[in-house]
C-alpha angles and dihedrals in degrees: 000000000000093000091050090049091051090051091049092051090051091052090052091057102037108026138052116356089219090070113094141176086268087059090056092048091048090051092049090053090049090052090057093051098043096041087053090052089051090051090053095051095040090054090052090051093049091050090051090049093048091054093047089054089062111105090225090062109033105316096211114132096205105053086119104031097182143350120212122189136187142163112223110261120248091247094050092046093051092046093052093048092047090054087059091046090243123140118234116258128137089248094050092047093051092045099045103036129059097177102061087111113044134183126181115200115198113201130186099233138019094246088054089062094057093043094053092043092051092050092048094047092052093061111110096231096047118091116193108216101175140355125198111187110201091168094067090036109025120201116257089257090061095254113154128189142111115250118199130184110200136169128219134180115247118198114217130178097279106004147035118230127193106219132187122230128186113221120192117197119202136158120237089258094049091050091049091054095043094049093050094041092054091052094047096044102040106026098054130056096239123135113253092235090064094055108028100080095044093046091048089050092052090049089055092049091050091049091052090048090052092051091052093048090049090050090051092050093049091049090054091047091049097242 
């Protein structure tokens, strides 16, 4: 939180004159709320993973390979609102943006993604707002993932807030491709036409590799 606060203070002194000390205080309050929502959802995911590790359930130790969490930085939040021509306030941010709190869940296999998502969605205090399945319908670039907007109640000292969290589900292979693709496409000044076909082809190869690995696993497990 200290690094985000330092970034926010720098923006107050060097960026838009409409940003004030009140803006910083509003962002700090948002961080508390959204980080708490992340903690709630991350705990749920860890409990699901712990149960799946049990030999009586599945017994695989890498159903959820990794969980990555972040609250959108002050700079990113301001930039996204400005693109929508919306002034920064805590109310506007919460109303306009659904990805202030973000969690990326890296699973071993594609079927693990749907199993974990199903378990999460069946919990009584989890409301699924939106699901975008880019595994069943990949983006033209080859990007594959499942994006979920959900809402959970978070119990604070004197109030309960219902807060949205964006959860992205990927496999290890999908995350590998997406991480490298982002670096190649956005970090280098290369025309999209030069890269698009090759990146899409690698995404297809990785998808085929995943299917084969899943088939091997199911064969071992006797499915």
